[in-house]
Legacy VTK file of the C-alpha trace (Angstrom):
# vtk DataFile Version 3.0
C-alpha trace
ASCII
DATASET POLYDATA
POINTS 378 float
30.875 -30.238 -39.390
33.414 -31.632 -41.514
37.199 -32.660 -40.330
40.119 -32.380 -42.690
43.243 -34.971 -42.024
46.532 -34.668 -42.942
49.829 -36.758 -42.713
52.591 -35.387 -39.877
56.186 -36.492 -39.913
56.351 -40.588 -39.131
53.172 -40.976 -40.986
50.819 -40.464 -38.073
47.465 -39.226 -38.911
46.147 -35.681 -37.676
42.544 -34.492 -37.299
41.752 -31.132 -38.053
38.939 -29.344 -36.403
37.566 -26.110 -38.973
37.103 -23.277 -36.602
32.941 -23.303 -35.614
30.519 -21.331 -37.335
28.572 -18.881 -35.221
25.025 -19.457 -34.660
24.480 -23.301 -34.685
28.184 -25.206 -34.313
26.864 -28.428 -32.870
24.308 -28.846 -34.809
21.391 -28.222 -33.007
19.104 -25.945 -34.231
19.569 -22.900 -31.609
22.727 -20.890 -30.656
24.203 -22.460 -28.118
25.526 -19.430 -26.589
21.537 -18.443 -26.017
21.620 -21.323 -23.432
21.708 -20.680 -19.756
23.829 -23.787 -18.794
27.159 -24.745 -19.971
26.975 -27.161 -23.062
29.864 -29.040 -24.536
29.606 -31.469 -27.277
31.888 -33.870 -28.487
31.989 -35.902 -31.323
32.315 -39.748 -32.140
35.875 -39.349 -31.953
35.849 -37.539 -28.304
36.827 -33.987 -30.179
35.012 -31.134 -28.351
33.136 -29.414 -31.629
31.052 -27.188 -29.071
31.887 -25.144 -26.314
29.214 -22.352 -25.398
29.548 -19.138 -23.809
28.693 -20.245 -20.197
30.389 -23.227 -20.231
33.123 -20.689 -21.152
32.100 -18.671 -17.893
31.818 -21.889 -15.673
35.301 -23.403 -16.307
37.275 -20.149 -17.040
38.346 -21.754 -20.239
37.534 -20.091 -23.892
35.835 -22.049 -26.577
38.915 -21.279 -28.801
41.638 -23.303 -26.432
38.721 -26.374 -26.014
37.285 -26.615 -29.395
39.325 -29.315 -31.171
40.964 -30.876 -28.181
39.631 -34.244 -26.915
37.307 -33.886 -24.136
38.976 -35.803 -21.070
41.457 -32.975 -21.957
39.319 -30.059 -22.393
36.974 -31.276 -19.501
39.514 -32.508 -17.009
36.918 -33.629 -14.436
37.350 -35.462 -11.084
34.705 -36.699 -8.560
34.509 -35.323 -5.011
37.106 -38.985 -4.202
40.220 -37.333 -6.589
39.260 -39.754 -9.450
39.310 -39.147 -13.368
35.974 -38.923 -14.000
36.044 -39.600 -18.049
38.610 -42.675 -17.315
35.668 -44.190 -14.924
32.495 -43.505 -17.031
34.361 -44.224 -19.734
31.654 -43.074 -22.491
32.908 -44.290 -25.730
34.173 -48.062 -24.611
31.880 -49.122 -21.567
28.496 -50.658 -21.956
26.924 -50.232 -25.478
23.472 -50.218 -23.098
24.265 -46.589 -21.353
22.317 -43.333 -22.380
24.320 -40.982 -20.346
25.293 -39.642 -16.628
22.947 -38.441 -13.931
23.953 -35.110 -12.489
26.604 -35.274 -9.671
28.918 -32.900 -8.342
32.235 -32.948 -9.998
35.651 -30.748 -9.846
37.270 -28.555 -12.193
41.117 -28.276 -11.937
41.711 -25.804 -8.535
38.638 -27.694 -6.511
35.765 -25.935 -8.412
32.650 -27.588 -8.071
30.354 -28.055 -10.758
27.014 -29.895 -11.365
27.670 -32.268 -14.664
25.587 -34.234 -16.412
25.903 -36.391 -19.764
23.917 -37.694 -22.523
25.398 -40.562 -25.097
23.783 -39.859 -28.392
23.741 -43.227 -30.282
22.645 -44.079 -33.901
20.914 -47.294 -32.547
20.320 -48.215 -29.091
23.648 -50.474 -28.875
25.310 -48.656 -31.320
28.848 -46.629 -31.112
28.168 -43.328 -29.692
28.316 -40.261 -32.218
28.120 -37.631 -29.642
28.636 -36.704 -25.918
26.784 -33.974 -24.921
27.839 -32.308 -21.514
25.929 -29.884 -19.347
26.996 -27.687 -16.430
25.905 -25.855 -13.947
27.269 -23.605 -11.580
26.937 -24.480 -8.257
26.890 -21.103 -6.586
23.040 -20.481 -6.525
22.239 -24.157 -4.831
25.007 -23.285 -2.272
23.261 -20.083 -1.177
19.972 -22.364 -1.114
21.820 -25.132 1.129
23.211 -21.946 3.343
19.944 -20.344 3.571
18.237 -23.463 4.488
20.735 -24.279 7.166
20.582 -20.800 8.397
16.882 -21.200 8.815
17.490 -24.418 10.572
19.565 -23.072 13.035
17.487 -20.027 13.857
13.942 -21.924 14.312
16.212 -24.090 16.342
17.357 -21.677 18.382
14.215 -19.535 18.408
12.370 -22.601 19.695
14.661 -24.214 22.548
14.568 -20.655 24.642
10.343 -20.574 24.690
10.102 -24.249 25.281
12.767 -24.436 27.990
10.917 -21.867 29.815
7.818 -23.621 29.039
8.873 -27.084 30.322
10.352 -25.576 33.238
7.639 -23.743 34.615
5.210 -26.931 33.860
7.467 -29.330 35.735
8.149 -27.094 38.641
3.948 -26.459 38.924
3.390 -29.722 38.571
5.716 -30.840 41.082
5.253 -28.476 43.870
2.100 -26.965 43.100
1.076 -26.089 46.601
4.299 -24.578 47.740
3.446 -21.374 45.333
1.036 -18.728 46.287
-1.799 -17.968 43.590
0.359 -14.838 42.211
3.658 -16.777 41.563
1.220 -19.373 40.128
-0.170 -16.854 38.019
3.368 -15.235 37.057
4.309 -18.160 35.898
1.301 -19.104 33.927
1.313 -16.031 32.021
5.119 -16.491 31.260
4.145 -19.645 30.288
1.295 -18.087 28.004
3.814 -15.484 26.484
6.221 -18.070 25.189
3.084 -20.325 23.766
2.366 -17.113 21.811
6.101 -16.425 20.853
6.516 -20.353 19.029
2.983 -19.686 17.666
4.280 -16.544 15.742
7.618 -18.386 15.006
5.638 -21.412 13.497
3.476 -18.735 11.535
6.242 -16.887 10.165
7.528 -20.323 8.962
4.235 -21.138 7.441
4.566 -17.696 5.452
8.034 -18.086 4.188
7.168 -21.708 2.785
4.236 -20.275 0.804
5.865 -17.053 -0.649
8.899 -19.240 -1.727
6.826 -21.970 -3.326
4.287 -19.129 -4.406
1.643 -20.646 -2.842
0.607 -17.615 -0.570
-3.016 -16.919 -0.589
-4.703 -13.364 -1.128
-8.362 -13.540 0.252
-9.082 -9.719 -0.897
-12.026 -7.875 0.624
-12.488 -4.069 0.837
-10.059 -2.544 3.615
-9.977 0.965 5.132
-6.116 1.407 5.347
-6.723 4.840 7.773
-8.610 2.210 10.026
-6.256 -0.653 10.368
-3.666 1.710 11.225
-5.495 3.402 13.633
-6.546 0.107 15.507
-2.448 -0.452 15.578
-1.891 2.728 17.138
-4.537 2.419 19.588
-2.785 -1.092 20.842
0.436 0.871 21.374
-0.997 3.356 23.007
-2.921 1.053 25.299
0.258 -0.781 25.931
1.646 2.460 27.135
2.741 4.091 24.801
2.379 7.920 24.840
-0.152 8.991 22.002
2.028 12.074 20.694
4.504 9.356 19.488
2.427 8.691 16.492
1.221 10.974 13.581
-1.454 9.626 11.077
-1.904 11.398 7.930
-4.469 10.586 5.218
-4.911 12.442 1.929
-7.938 12.410 0.977
-9.975 10.914 -1.549
-8.434 7.247 -1.338
-9.932 4.873 -3.695
-11.148 1.615 -2.864
-8.988 -0.851 -1.651
-8.959 -4.748 -1.894
-6.916 -6.292 -0.258
-6.614 -9.281 2.506
-7.141 -7.680 5.659
-5.392 -10.220 7.517
-2.105 -10.023 5.573
-2.200 -6.180 5.671
-2.381 -5.956 9.597
0.751 -8.208 9.221
2.659 -5.844 7.046
1.560 -2.738 9.505
2.326 -4.641 12.504
5.651 -5.157 11.623
6.633 -2.152 9.997
4.929 -0.227 13.163
6.873 -2.371 15.055
10.322 -1.992 13.546
9.686 1.757 13.746
8.804 1.878 17.949
11.533 -0.719 18.760
14.056 0.679 16.647
13.318 3.987 15.399
13.204 7.335 17.444
10.938 10.285 18.075
7.753 10.499 16.121
6.596 7.515 13.750
4.563 8.842 10.890
2.433 7.034 9.048
1.253 8.851 5.745
-1.577 7.151 3.508
-1.954 8.251 -0.096
-3.561 8.104 -3.253
-1.335 7.259 -6.232
-2.016 7.719 -9.700
-1.571 4.534 -12.225
1.673 4.576 -13.703
-0.003 4.119 -17.136
-3.169 4.359 -18.731
-5.407 1.298 -18.423
-3.935 0.444 -14.991
-5.356 0.387 -11.700
-4.845 3.402 -8.952
-3.020 2.228 -6.123
-2.786 3.692 -2.380
0.780 4.358 -0.881
1.513 3.781 3.028
4.642 5.122 4.465
6.142 4.849 7.778
8.805 6.547 9.341
10.516 7.533 12.062
13.052 9.999 13.640
15.657 7.638 14.859
19.454 6.970 13.358
17.956 5.011 10.128
19.121 1.986 8.429
22.885 2.261 7.271
23.480 2.427 3.828
25.537 -0.134 3.058
22.358 -1.861 4.543
19.766 -0.958 2.496
19.913 -3.539 -0.225
19.437 -6.097 2.430
16.610 -5.318 4.672
14.187 -7.299 2.624
16.331 -10.587 2.859
16.382 -13.447 5.138
17.531 -12.999 8.940
18.252 -9.302 8.154
18.174 -7.975 11.817
18.570 -3.756 12.196
20.129 -4.508 15.511
20.969 -7.239 18.003
17.802 -6.503 20.080
16.082 -10.262 19.311
13.736 -11.034 16.403
13.922 -14.019 13.789
15.005 -11.577 10.980
12.480 -12.798 8.932
9.206 -10.448 9.317
10.560 -8.054 6.551
11.175 -11.073 4.234
7.840 -12.041 5.106
6.532 -8.505 4.368
7.884 -7.830 1.001
6.434 -11.365 -0.318
2.820 -10.421 1.376
2.863 -6.828 -0.592
4.499 -8.803 -4.062
1.938 -11.359 -3.270
-0.836 -8.663 -3.738
0.814 -6.826 -7.164
2.368 -4.136 -5.240
5.873 -3.167 -4.100
7.903 -1.932 -1.109
10.887 0.571 -0.866
13.321 1.689 2.501
14.905 4.517 2.331
15.729 7.588 4.715
13.240 9.435 5.737
13.451 13.599 5.862
14.077 13.640 9.222
16.754 11.200 9.309
15.207 7.966 10.363
13.959 4.757 8.431
11.200 5.088 5.917
9.522 2.060 4.500
6.617 2.586 1.645
4.522 -0.054 0.318
1.884 0.293 -2.211
-0.690 -1.548 -3.379
-2.839 -1.395 -6.540
-6.667 -0.825 -5.658
-8.076 -3.667 -7.953
-11.527 -5.604 -7.045
-11.364 -9.398 -7.422
-12.064 -10.770 -10.625
-15.567 -11.383 -9.881
-16.467 -8.402 -9.802
-14.299 -7.298 -12.109
LINES 1 379
378 0 1 2 3 4 5 6 7 8 9 10 11 12 13 14 15 16 17 18 19 20 21 22 23 24 25 26 27 28 29 30 31 32 33 34 35 36 37 38 39 40 41 42 43 44 45 46 47 48 49 50 51 52 53 54 55 56 57 58 59 60 61 62 63 64 65 66 67 68 69 70 71 72 73 74 75 76 77 78 79 80 81 82 83 84 85 86 87 88 89 90 91 92 93 94 95 96 97 98 99 100 101 102 103 104 105 106 107 108 109 110 111 112 113 114 115 116 117 118 119 120 121 122 123 124 125 126 127 128 129 130 131 132 133 134 135 136 137 138 139 140 141 142 143 144 145 146 147 148 149 150 151 152 153 154 155 156 157 158 159 160 161 162 163 164 165 166 167 168 169 170 171 172 173 174 175 176 177 178 179 180 181 182 183 184 185 186 187 188 189 190 191 192 193 194 195 196 197 198 199 200 201 202 203 204 205 206 207 208 209 210 211 212 213 214 215 216 217 218 219 220 221 222 223 224 225 226 227 228 229 230 231 232 233 234 235 236 237 238 239 240 241 242 243 244 245 246 247 248 249 250 251 252 253 254 255 256 257 258 259 260 261 262 263 264 265 266 267 268 269 270 271 272 273 274 275 276 277 278 279 280 281 282 283 284 285 286 287 288 289 290 291 292 293 294 295 296 297 298 299 300 301 302 303 304 305 306 307 308 309 310 311 312 313 314 315 316 317 318 319 320 321 322 323 324 325 326 327 328 329 330 331 332 333 334 335 336 337 338 339 340 341 342 343 344 345 346 347 348 349 350 351 352 353 354 355 356 357 358 359 360 361 362 363 364 365 366 367 368 369 370 371 372 373 374 375 376 377
């Protein structure tokens, strides 16, 4: 990019930066507006020659207002102690061996926080700076992640404290006063300890699942799965625990294609969906298992499972948050992690899951799994 000069009144030389060309204003070989992060480039004189669309979005400054201005004027950054960042770093007049600045949190005018890193481009290792290339990233995504982690830690601490307090209290009491209790009292205390230990185990298993889902390391060990039999086992368990048998309606549309999935993971999905329907729903819990035709030729057929109830359902405004962490349909206990894990398991199988309103007004969860066999049988 050429820069023209002219003389201003009083003999002062004024540098004119021409309007940027579309496509590659800074000679980068690509269109800067296609980059996902903010990009600001200053020339050897410290004048901005590139200010891409992402930088404009992050800084709320138009490229027309930034181009041609001094870098410290177009991008007036301060550190968290209120110091002017460009004066502190001095890219053009500082040590000649420096090659840039590592990423750090800085503040824009108005206090908005951004992640900033810089690269000093030199013709030779200790030569003068020809370009200062600045990368800008919005901190909102990182803040959401940090908030999510903080919420997870707080939830885990709360959920662990209650059962562990109970375990500690009962075991300490039994050890100190064993002879004073009857056998029935001892049994009651030990059963409570056992139930609380199961609760801690379930929470730890949920945390491990979340870790694997977030990192993409959730393993799926596919085996033949009889979905109708799997649902039937869960219904029998609820009936044995005291639920009336007529509260459950299982409908299976035959013939079902052979389904290959991880049976333990599928049991986890069914357990969570049925528990939600029993605990938070009302009336009959209906489970429909149906074959689903492949959406396009050449793709695999699928099996769909729909779990619905006749309760009040999920409010419309909450539908888009159901599968997020810590969402609770009511205040009646739970960590709010179950449906997040369910979605992760279904997607790890290559399937989909949706939530809506049932025909009778309650909540309706529907997940669909492709029936493809493992790779070694394909």
